[in-house]
N, C-alpha and C positions, 0 to 999 in steps of 0.2 A: 504492498501500503504508500509505503515513504517511498520509491521510488520513481512511483504512480505519478504522487504528488504532487514532482518533484518535475519530471516528466511536464506531465500538465502547466505553471507557474514558471518554469522554460518557453512556455510555447504565449504562453498572457502578456512575461513579457517582450518577449520577438513584436507580437500582434502592434502591441504596443509604438514598439521603436519604428512600426513599420505605418501607425499609420497618423506618428509623427510626422515620416519624411512626406508620409502624402494630400498633408492637411500644411503640408506649407510650402509644398508646388499647386496644390487646391489653389490659395491664395498667392502668389505668386500670377498665378494666372487672371483669373480673377484681377489682382489688378495692372495685367499687360491689359486688358482686354480693351481695360474705358479707350485707351490711352490708341487700343486698335484699330475702335471704328469711331473715332472723332478723326480719321487718317484715309481712313473709303469715305467716310458720308462729305470729306473734308473735298476727296479727289471725284467721285462723283459724276455733281455737275461739273470739272471742265471735262474728262470720255465722254458726258453728253457729248460737252458743247462740239468738240471738237469732230467727236461722231458724224452729229450733225450736218455742219461744215460739211466735211469730204463726201459727206453724199452728197449734197448741196451741186459741192461745181462740178462732181460723178458724172450725178443727172443733167444739168441746168449747160453742159456743153458738150462740146458734139467732139471730143478730142478725142483721141485713138490712146488712152495712154494705155504705157506695160501693167500697171499698180490694177487700176479699176476694168481693165479688157478683159472678159473670160478668155483662158485660150482655147482654141478646138481643143490641143488635146491635148490633160492633164497627166504627165507623167508620174511623176517626185513631189508626195509633198511632208511639210515638215512638218513636224509637234513637237510638243513647247509643252511639257508633260510639271506642274509644278508643288513640289513637294516640303518635307521640311526635315532639317537635318539633325533632328531630337522624336522622340517617341515616346510612348507613355501617354500619348491621341487618340486613346481606341484604333476603328477603322480610320480612321481621321487621308490614310496615306494609300493605302488594301485600296479603298471605297475612290483617290483618283488611280489607281493603277492600273486595277482594272474598266476603262473606264477608256483608260487609253489604250491595253491593250483593246477593247472592243471599233474605239472606232479606228482597230490600226488594221483590222477582222475586215473592219469594213471595204478600208482601203485596199486593199488587199485588195478584195476582193471588186473592184471594179478597176485591178490592173495595173496601181502607182503600188508608184513603192513610195515606205516609209523612211524618213528623216528625224533622225532626233538628236532637240537639242536639250538639256534635262537639269533642271534647281532642281537642289536638298539634296543628302547623304542619302537619305531617303531611295533618291530617285537610282540614280546612280552607285548602290551599293548592290537596288533588283536588277540589275542588266550589266554589272560588272560577277551573280553572284550566278546570276546565268548565264554569260560569256556572247552577250548579248554587243554589238558595234552599234556608237552612239554619236557628233558628233563634236558637241560642246556640251560642258557641263560649269556651271556655278554654285559655289555648299560657300554657307559658316554666314549667309545674310538672311533666313528667309522669314524667321520669323518676326528683327528688324530692316525689312527693305529700304534701298532708299533709290534717288530717281538715278545718281548711279548703272545700283544693277540691269534697270529696264534701258537707261543708254545700251550698253554695251551687249544686254538681251540683243530686244531691239535690229543694231545695229550689223548680229551673224544671220539674226535669222532672213532682213533685209540683203546684206549680201552674196545670200545665199538666193532670193527669190532674184536679184538678178542677172544672175551671173548663168549662162547657160549651160539646157536640162543635159547637152553633153559634154558637161567638164562635172555634171555634179548641183549642176545647179535648183532649184526645185519652181513645181506653179504654184503649190497654197499657200496657206500658213494652218494654222491648227496651234488653237493653244489648250491649255490641260485644267481644270483647275477646280480645289474645291471654295465655290462660292458661300457665303456669310450671311444665312438667312436672319439666324435671332442664334438667342445664346445656347439654346435644346439643337437645332438641324442646320449642319453641312451640306448643300450639296454642291456634289464634282455636274460639273458643264463643260462644254466644250463650246468656243468659240472660234467660230470661222472669221481670223484677221484680212486676207487677199487672198486671193481679190474682192473690189469690196464687188457687197450680190446683196448689203439691204439700206434701204434708201428711211433714215428713221426721220421725220417727224419732218419735211420738208415739205411740203402736201397732205390740204387729205384729199380726199377719193372724189370725195362729190362739188370741192372746189374750182370756180367759172375763171379764175383770172391764174396764172400763173406769175410766180417770182421772175423779177427780171436778175437778171445779177450780167455783172458786166463786173470781168473780167484786167488788171490793169500788174506786168506789163503782156499778161496772156491768160490763157488758163491751161497749157501745159507748164508753163511757173511756177503759175500758186500748185497743185497738181505737185509736183518736187519739190515745194516745202514745207507745203501742207498731209503729206502720205506718212513722210519718215515724225509727224510729232502727232500724227496719229495712232501710230502704231507704240512708238513708245508708254502716250500714255491710257491706252489702251491694257496695258506690260505690265504698267507701275499699277491701277487698279485692280487691276490681274492679282499681281504676287504678296499687292495689301486686303484686301479678300482673302492673297492664302491666308496670312499670317492672323489675321484675324480671329477666324475657322482653327483657325491652328492653337490657340490659347482657345475659343469658344472648348473644342472636344479638347483640352488637355484641362483644362474646369471640371466636364463631366466628367472625364474619366477616372480623376484620380479623387473628384467628391463621390464615386461608387465602389472604389479603391476602399474611400475614410467609413463610408458607412460600414462593407465589409468588413474593415478592419472591428467595429464594433459588433461590425455581430460574433467571428472569432473572439472577442476578448471577453460576451458576452454567457458566446458553449462556453469555452474551454473552465471559464469561471466555477456555471451553475458543477460540469463535470470535476473542476476542483475539492468545490466541497463538499459538490458527495464520497469526494473518495475523501477526502479529513473526514465528514460523517463516515467512512467504516472503518475509522480504524480508530478513529475513539474508539467504534462502537465496542472493534476488538478488544483497549484496552482493558476500557470497560472491563468483560467477559472471561479476557486474562483473570482482574483481577477480583473478582465476584467467583473466581472459579478457583484459583490459588486461598481464598478463606473460607469458599468452600469445606477442600480438599486440609483448608489445618484447625478445621471441625473437630471432621470426623477422624481425628486422629488421633483427637485426644479422648 
């Protein structure tokens, strides 16, 4: 009984230590999520505005620009996968990697090759473990991304997009990331960045008068200037969304771990009390038995 009681007490102590760690991580994630949400809220209006501007230029100009014209045959696609550098976030990384795999299968079924650009150690480790090739990687900044990271990724994918397909260039660009919906919900999302295909808020369906646009010096120059900014802003917004989703997923996972530790402590405390009670009962029985034996001996 004594050995069993020591085991229970050791397990209680281990669960209490685990709870301290998970509770601390939960509080850290909760403190970071507020700042991450604020950055997403500050970035989203600009991202939507630049999307509308690019859509307007692409829609209301007759320029055959390489960045807005759908190629006759798409041979290769670039897929940018945004994951985290650390784990302990539940299904955060697995669900975005699963979404990327589904997208890759769809693209390959259409006869397209896929080039991967990876953000976060989890994506890099996933590809390295499976010995799969990828173009470039960025690690170490997924939890607090800055605009320089978004610009590096944007420059890399745009360089591949502008490169000829025979030299390993790509014909379209996708981003796969976890979109922050709420503290309890993080949704894996796929966004096609280029070629531009969605006109967002340019003109209503029943509008009788189309807006008039004048381009200075010309529409092609405006597109050359706008589209890199568009890609940078969309990728930066996706990085911020992924960061906020990661902190929310970590907080949720650590809260669940703390609750499980509480349950373990309660269960092992009950078992330890039962073991202690059985030990005391046995000791009393031995004392009473010894006293009865002494009385009978007299």
